[in-house]
C-alpha positions, 0 to 999 in steps of 0.5 A: 019327383023321381026320375022313372023314365028309365031304370037300370038293372037291379044291382047294376049301373045304367050306361048312357044311350050312344055310348056302344060305338066307344065302349064295346071295342074298348071293353072287347079289347080289355076282355081279350087281352085279360084272357090272353095274358093268362098265358102270355106275359106280353099280353099281360102288359097290354091288359093293364092299360086297356082294362084301365081304359075300359073302366074309364070308359064305363065310369065316363058313360055312367047314367045314374038316376036322379031325384028330380028338383021341383022348380021352374028351370033346372040344370040340364047338365053336370059341371060348373057354371063358367059364365053368366051373360045378359043377352041383347034380346033380354035373356041371360045365358048360363053356360055350364062346362062339363069336364070328362069326369062329369056325367055326360047325359043332358036333361030337359030343363023344363017340361014342354015339347021340343019344337026344334033340334038343330045340328050345326057344324063347327070346330073343336076348340076347348069347351072352356075357351070363348071361341068354343061357341063356334064349335060343333053343336046341337041347338034345341028349342023347347016350348014351355010354360015360360015360353020358348027356351033355348038350350045348346049342346056344344062339343069340346076338343075331345067330344066329337059326337053329340047324341040327341035322344029326342026328335022334334015334336016330342013332349018332354018332362022336366029332368028327362034324359035328352042327349049325350055329349061324349067327353069334355063339353059345354051346355048353354041355356038361355033364360027368358027376360025377367027370370033371375038366375039362382046360380053363380060362376064357379058353382057346381051343377047336377042335371035334374037337381040344381035349380037355375032360377030364382023365385 
């Protein structure tokens, strides 16, 4: 099933929505330093790190198209499975750690309706730390064919901003882009009781591609 919700310009690279506040000043500074470097050696010394930073930002905020996998529950995030934990209410939490090298656009794990999007203030400890459960986060709930599905976007030590793309009440397709976490972070998804987990701790995941549940 192709990801046809949005498309990049032909021959171009799609960038994530919500990247502008970080990306535009960085690219503008790099461009200015490159122009002035032609006439000044002092500006040439500035152009090297600013251009490298701009290139890094462009890489971080990339948002590639995906061929969406068919399955009941698919990964909402690129990253590595950090933990798989049974929950007291019978659900299973799958935590996916996202490094700064991963694509940071998150996707809907199932088709359904967004029933709530709640921002919860908190700290900014590293996302791989257990205490990150109390970090700044956005809690999503989806009404799906499997019932209520909870997904949590968690900010990390560097990520200080979570950008939800969709409001409450929005109908979503499986694999649709739903939000962005800037820089290193974590995404948790809670599988309903009776749903077996198909991934393992340490396994790499790709948003919209890796299946989380097992038949």
